TORPA-4810 file (N, C-alpha, C, O; in nm, 3 decimals):
<nodes>
NODE_1_15.015_17.872_10.372_14.874_17.792_10.411_14.927_17.661_10.508_15.010_17.581_10.465_X
NODE_2_14.878_17.653_10.621_14.973_17.543_10.693_14.925_17.364_10.593_14.834_17.332_10.517_X
NODE_3_15.037_17.298_10.647_15.006_17.183_10.562_14.855_17.047_10.612_14.792_16.964_10.546_X
NODE_4_14.855_17.084_10.740_14.753_16.988_10.793_14.642_17.094_10.877_14.636_17.213_10.907_X
NODE_5_14.554_16.958_10.894_14.403_17.039_10.938_14.458_17.047_11.095_14.397_17.131_11.161_X
NODE_6_14.527_16.999_11.143_14.564_16.977_11.283_14.636_17.169_11.304_14.619_17.251_11.394_X
NODE_7_14.698_17.174_11.203_14.822_17.266_11.248_14.665_17.425_11.162_14.724_17.520_11.213_X
NODE_8_14.592_17.466_11.118_14.512_17.478_11.043_14.438_17.551_11.167_14.420_17.671_11.186_X
NODE_9_14.396_17.422_11.258_14.252_17.423_11.390_14.344_17.551_11.462_14.293_17.659_11.491_X
NODE_10_14.489_17.518_11.483_14.584_17.590_11.642_14.584_17.665_11.599_14.643_17.750_11.666_X
NODE_11_14.527_17.723_11.459_14.599_17.913_11.442_14.395_17.951_11.408_14.288_17.895_11.384_X
NODE_12_14.475_18.121_11.436_14.344_18.223_11.447_14.332_18.225_11.309_14.428_18.242_11.234_X
NODE_13_14.139_18.198_11.247_14.099_18.195_11.099_14.031_18.329_11.114_13.976_18.385_11.209_X
NODE_14_14.051_18.359_10.995_13.959_18.506_10.973_13.851_18.528_10.910_13.863_18.418_10.856_X
NODE_15_13.779_18.558_10.877_13.682_18.526_10.739_13.748_18.509_10.625_13.733_18.408_10.555_X
NODE_16_13.828_18.605_10.596_13.869_18.592_10.471_13.949_18.445_10.451_13.950_18.377_10.348_X
NODE_17_14.019_18.413_10.584_14.107_18.275_10.544_13.982_18.193_10.511_13.990_18.102_10.429_X
NODE_18_13.864_18.225_10.576_13.778_18.072_10.559_13.715_18.090_10.415_13.639_18.001_10.379_X
NODE_19_13.736_18.187_10.337_13.698_18.241_10.250_13.751_18.148_10.103_13.698_18.108_9.999_X
NODE_20_13.933_18.144_10.190_14.032_18.064_10.086_14.018_17.938_10.086_14.026_17.863_9.989_X
NODE_21_13.995_17.909_10.212_13.985_17.765_10.281_13.870_17.695_10.199_13.895_17.602_10.123_X
NODE_22_13.738_17.746_10.217_13.646_17.664_10.161_13.633_17.715_10.007_13.521_17.684_9.967_X
NODE_23_13.694_17.771_9.923_13.653_17.848_9.794_13.781_17.828_9.706_13.769_17.806_9.585_X
NODE_24_13.885_17.835_9.759_14.018_17.838_9.745_14.054_18.007_9.658_14.132_18.033_9.566_X
NODE_25_13.958_18.095_9.734_13.942_18.226_9.663_14.096_18.284_9.738_14.150_18.263_9.847_X
NODE_26_14.139_18.379_9.597_14.300_18.406_9.616_14.282_18.587_9.684_14.182_18.624_9.744_X
NODE_27_14.372_18.653_9.662_14.338_18.766_9.762_14.317_18.906_9.647_14.289_19.016_9.694_X
NODE_28_14.331_18.892_9.529_14.240_18.936_9.485_14.124_18.961_9.475_14.070_19.071_9.464_X
NODE_29_14.049_18.791_9.482_13.951_18.751_9.451_13.850_18.846_9.598_13.752_18.921_9.598_X
NODE_30_13.903_18.813_9.660_13.846_18.876_9.792_13.846_19.007_9.779_13.758_19.080_9.824_X
NODE_31_13.966_19.054_9.703_13.978_19.242_9.727_13.839_19.262_9.642_13.747_19.329_9.689_X
NODE_32_13.833_19.208_9.536_13.731_19.204_9.473_13.596_19.223_9.475_13.532_19.316_9.426_X
NODE_33_13.551_19.115_9.545_13.477_19.097_9.651_13.402_19.217_9.711_13.293_19.270_9.692_X
NODE_34_13.539_19.245_9.817_13.520_19.380_9.891_13.447_19.500_9.839_13.355_19.562_9.893_X
NODE_35_13.505_19.522_9.719_13.486_19.666_9.651_13.337_19.601_9.602_13.251_19.637_9.683_X
NODE_36_13.290_19.531_9.511_13.120_19.531_9.503_13.069_19.530_9.588_12.981_19.615_9.574_X
NODE_37_13.055_19.462_9.739_12.991_19.469_9.889_13.010_19.625_9.906_12.909_19.693_9.925_X
NODE_38_13.126_19.680_9.901_13.126_19.801_9.940_13.072_19.964_9.812_13.066_20.087_9.812_X
NODE_39_13.052_19.864_9.738_12.979_19.962_9.632_12.788_19.993_9.644_12.716_19.896_9.666_X
NODE_40_12.756_20.066_9.634_12.627_20.124_9.650_12.562_20.066_9.486_12.446_20.104_9.476_X
NODE_41_12.587_20.023_9.417_12.575_20.011_9.236_12.602_19.917_9.227_12.659_19.864_9.322_X
NODE_42_12.583_19.866_9.143_12.643_19.722_9.079_12.790_19.758_9.027_12.817_19.878_9.027_X
NODE_43_12.902_19.658_8.977_13.006_19.725_8.844_12.967_19.657_8.771_12.887_19.564_8.777_X
NODE_44_13.057_19.727_8.646_13.088_19.623_8.563_13.259_19.608_8.551_13.346_19.674_8.609_X
NODE_45_13.274_19.480_8.442_13.405_19.458_8.479_13.534_19.576_8.477_13.614_19.566_8.570_X
NODE_46_13.554_19.667_8.393_13.602_19.782_8.378_13.622_19.900_8.507_13.722_19.971_8.520_X
NODE_47_13.501_19.900_8.595_13.475_19.943_8.740_13.573_19.862_8.808_13.659_19.931_8.862_X
NODE_48_13.591_19.716_8.824_13.612_19.685_8.934_13.751_19.664_8.883_13.824_19.613_8.969_X
NODE_49_13.822_19.694_8.745_13.927_19.682_8.695_13.972_19.807_8.750_14.092_19.779_8.760_X
NODE_50_13.965_19.898_8.783_13.986_20.041_8.814_13.979_20.063_8.947_14.050_20.148_9.001_X
NODE_51_13.893_19.986_9.013_13.884_20.031_9.176_14.017_19.913_9.229_14.086_19.949_9.324_X
NODE_52_14.045_19.786_9.168_14.136_19.710_9.207_14.332_19.753_9.158_14.433_19.711_9.214_X
NODE_53_14.321_19.829_9.059_14.397_19.859_8.996_14.460_19.738_8.897_14.582_19.732_8.884_X
NODE_54_14.391_19.661_8.842_14.488_19.527_8.757_14.387_19.587_8.595_14.309_19.679_8.568_X
NODE_55_14.452_19.467_8.520_14.418_19.449_8.404_14.267_19.423_8.414_14.214_19.394_8.521_X
NODE_56_14.198_19.435_8.299_14.053_19.343_8.272_14.025_19.226_8.271_13.928_19.168_8.320_X
NODE_57_14.151_19.170_8.189_14.136_19.029_8.143_14.140_19.001_8.310_14.043_18.938_8.351_X
NODE_58_14.234_19.038_8.404_14.274_18.961_8.565_14.155_19.026_8.640_14.106_18.926_8.692_X
NODE_59_14.068_19.146_8.684_13.968_19.125_8.720_13.811_19.014_8.659_13.729_18.951_8.725_X
NODE_60_13.825_19.032_8.533_13.758_18.994_8.484_13.777_18.807_8.542_13.701_18.762_8.627_X
NODE_61_13.827_18.769_8.514_13.881_18.625_8.608_13.847_18.596_8.745_13.806_18.489_8.788_X
NODE_62_13.868_18.696_8.804_13.859_18.707_8.934_13.728_18.709_8.960_13.679_18.629_9.039_X
NODE_63_13.650_18.812_8.888_13.481_18.783_8.847_13.465_18.632_8.846_13.371_18.602_8.920_X
NODE_64_13.509_18.550_8.802_13.447_18.416_8.716_13.455_18.393_8.827_13.358_18.421_8.898_X
NODE_65_13.580_18.328_8.888_13.565_18.300_8.995_13.446_18.305_9.113_13.366_18.218_9.149_X
NODE_66_13.465_18.423_9.150_13.334_18.477_9.252_13.205_18.409_9.198_13.125_18.354_9.275_X
NODE_67_13.187_18.416_9.054_13.066_18.365_8.991_13.014_18.272_9.028_12.898_18.261_9.068_X
NODE_68_13.145_18.140_9.012_13.089_18.013_9.029_13.141_17.993_9.172_13.138_17.870_9.178_X
NODE_69_13.190_18.037_9.297_13.180_18.028_9.390_13.063_18.092_9.463_13.064_18.122_9.583_X
NODE_70_12.981_18.107_9.394_12.828_18.255_9.408_12.810_18.307_9.531_12.729_18.288_9.622_X
NODE_71_12.963_18.420_9.501_12.964_18.503_9.595_12.890_18.645_9.480_12.862_18.750_9.537_X
NODE_72_12.879_18.641_9.418_12.855_18.725_9.319_12.759_18.648_9.210_12.762_18.530_9.176_X
NODE_73_12.645_18.787_9.152_12.576_18.760_9.044_12.601_18.837_8.946_12.658_18.944_8.966_X
NODE_74_12.565_18.800_8.829_12.614_18.853_8.704_12.421_18.893_8.665_12.340_18.802_8.676_X
NODE_75_12.371_19.048_8.619_12.277_19.077_8.543_12.281_19.118_8.398_12.373_19.078_8.327_X
NODE_76_12.243_19.150_8.378_12.253_19.200_8.193_12.151_19.316_8.199_12.036_19.320_8.241_X
NODE_77_12.254_19.435_8.126_12.177_19.553_8.146_12.162_19.589_7.978_12.259_19.592_7.902_X
NODE_78_11.973_19.623_7.921_12.016_19.665_7.829_12.051_19.780_7.763_11.999_19.860_7.840_X
NODE_79_12.112_19.862_7.659_12.069_19.941_7.621_11.944_19.971_7.525_11.887_19.888_7.455_X
NODE_80_11.915_20.104_7.537_11.745_20.119_7.439_11.804_20.108_7.324_11.715_20.072_7.247_X
NODE_81_11.921_20.119_7.256_11.932_20.156_7.087_11.997_20.009_7.096_12.118_20.015_7.074_X
NODE_82_11.947_19.868_7.124_12.034_19.798_7.149_12.124_19.794_7.217_12.192_19.890_7.252_X
NODE_83_12.146_19.614_7.263_12.312_19.593_7.300_12.272_19.582_7.419_12.165_19.606_7.476_X
NODE_84_12.403_19.532_7.462_12.342_19.511_7.622_12.560_19.495_7.701_12.661_19.447_7.651_X
NODE_85_12.530_19.565_7.839_12.645_19.504_7.897_12.601_19.409_8.020_12.496_19.349_8.043_X
NODE_86_12.728_19.421_8.092_12.721_19.310_8.259_12.733_19.393_8.347_12.786_19.492_8.296_X
NODE_87_12.714_19.410_8.454_12.720_19.412_8.567_12.689_19.357_8.667_12.586_19.290_8.661_X
NODE_88_12.776_19.365_8.819_12.801_19.254_8.875_12.789_19.328_9.037_12.845_19.423_9.093_X
NODE_89_12.676_19.217_9.081_12.659_19.249_9.278_12.671_19.190_9.361_12.663_19.082_9.303_X
NODE_90_12.686_19.162_9.474_12.734_19.056_9.581_12.579_18.948_9.567_12.467_18.985_9.531_X
NODE_91_12.618_18.829_9.603_12.520_18.772_9.639_12.473_18.790_9.803_12.563_18.787_9.887_X
NODE_92_12.352_18.805_9.841_12.297_18.815_9.966_12.338_18.722_10.084_12.285_18.610_10.083_X
NODE_93_12.425_18.751_10.188_12.549_18.734_10.228_12.474_18.577_10.273_12.524_18.468_10.246_X
NODE_94_12.337_18.599_10.353_12.252_18.510_10.421_12.265_18.404_10.295_12.318_18.298_10.329_X
NODE_95_12.244_18.408_10.216_12.251_18.291_10.090_12.406_18.253_10.081_12.402_18.130_10.082_X
NODE_96_12.487_18.275_10.076_12.646_18.263_10.057_12.656_18.172_10.220_12.681_18.052_10.227_X
NODE_97_12.642_18.225_10.291_12.628_18.145_10.473_12.613_18.030_10.487_12.686_17.939_10.527_X
NODE_98_12.421_18.039_10.424_12.417_17.897_10.419_12.454_17.777_10.286_12.416_17.661_10.299_X
NODE_99_12.523_17.816_10.176_12.587_17.734_10.120_12.695_17.690_10.163_12.743_17.585_10.121_X
NODE_100_12.772_17.790_10.286_12.906_17.723_10.288_12.883_17.617_10.400_12.946_17.512_10.410_X
NODE_101_12.790_17.658_10.480_12.745_17.540_10.521_12.695_17.411_10.552_12.704_17.339_10.651_X
NODE_102_12.614_17.397_10.390_12.615_17.293_10.337_12.779_17.191_10.286_12.816_17.074_10.281_X
NODE_103_12.829_17.324_10.259_12.937_17.237_10.221_13.023_17.193_10.309_13.087_17.092_10.277_X
NODE_104_13.046_17.253_10.433_13.106_17.217_10.560_13.043_17.117_10.543_13.106_17.026_10.489_X
NODE_105_12.885_17.087_10.584_12.800_16.970_10.647_12.840_16.874_10.559_12.867_16.770_10.619_X
NODE_106_12.856_16.867_10.423_12.912_16.751_10.351_13.063_16.724_10.329_13.090_16.626_10.260_X
NODE_107_13.175_16.806_10.382_13.279_16.745_10.402_13.252_16.710_10.520_13.313_16.603_10.519_X
NODE_108_13.189_16.720_10.666_13.224_16.665_10.772_13.193_16.488_10.764_13.244_16.392_10.822_X
NODE_109_13.048_16.507_10.626_12.990_16.345_10.622_13.068_16.295_10.571_13.073_16.174_10.593_X
NODE_110_13.203_16.371_10.449_13.313_16.255_10.402_13.408_16.227_10.454_13.473_16.124_10.439_X
NODE_111_13.435_16.338_10.540_13.523_16.312_10.672_13.497_16.156_10.745_13.576_16.064_10.763_X
NODE_112_13.374_16.168_10.772_13.324_16.069_10.971_13.315_15.944_10.810_13.341_15.831_10.849_X
NODE_113_13.291_15.946_10.681_13.309_15.799_10.617_13.456_15.792_10.626_13.484_15.694_10.695_X
NODE_114_13.568_15.858_10.585_13.697_15.826_10.578_13.747_15.774_10.712_13.841_15.695_10.707_X
NODE_115_13.704_15.802_10.812_13.702_15.771_10.958_13.666_15.604_10.984_13.724_15.504_11.024_X
NODE_116_13.527_15.644_10.932_13.488_15.484_10.940_13.603_15.365_10.864_13.678_15.281_10.914_X
NODE_117_13.579_15.396_10.748_13.698_15.324_10.680_13.811_15.347_10.731_13.862_15.305_10.628_X
NODE_118_13.896_15.374_10.791_14.050_15.395_10.870_13.992_15.276_10.953_14.031_15.161_10.934_X
NODE_119_13.910_15.305_11.033_13.914_15.203_11.177_13.851_15.052_11.093_13.861_14.946_11.156_X
NODE_120_13.807_15.051_10.995_13.759_14.913_10.921_13.896_14.839_10.866_13.917_14.719_10.889_X
NODE_121_13.996_14.930_10.782_14.087_14.898_10.771_14.202_14.859_10.867_14.275_14.761_10.855_X
NODE_122_14.206_14.976_10.985_14.321_14.949_11.046_14.314_14.913_11.213_14.401_14.888_11.295_X
NODE_123_14.179_14.923_11.219_14.144_14.850_11.358_14.159_14.704_11.370_14.166_14.637_11.268_X
NODE_124_14.165_14.651_11.482_14.172_14.549_11.565_14.054_14.439_11.463_13.944_14.474_11.421_X
NODE_125_14.119_14.303_11.445_13.994_14.214_11.361_13.944_14.162_11.474_13.847_14.087_11.470_X
</nodes>
C-alpha cells in the first residue's frame, strides 16, 4: 500500500481497494464478502469456510470483521426441537455505500480541521 495520500491518489483504485482503505478489510475478508454476496441463501460459518477453503476459526474471524464493518448481518435460525445456529448474509449495498459516504465526510471534515490548525501553526504571524 502506498505510504502517502498523494501516492494513493495517483494510482487507480478499485472497489476492493476502497474496502481495504476505508475499513482495513483483508483479501480474505473481501473473498468471504464475495461468497456471501454470490450466494442466494445466507451461509453458516462452516459453509463460508468450505467456500474459501480455510479453517472454521479463520472464516469466523473474517466474518467478525465484516460484521463490525457493517458489510454483513447475522441472523439466528431456530431448530424446531430447540437450539439455534447463525447464518450470515450481506447488508444492503446502498446502506453500506451510505455508511462509506458518512465515513468519508467525517474524514474530510477532520482533515479540513487539521489543515486549519496547520495554517495557524505555520502560517504568517
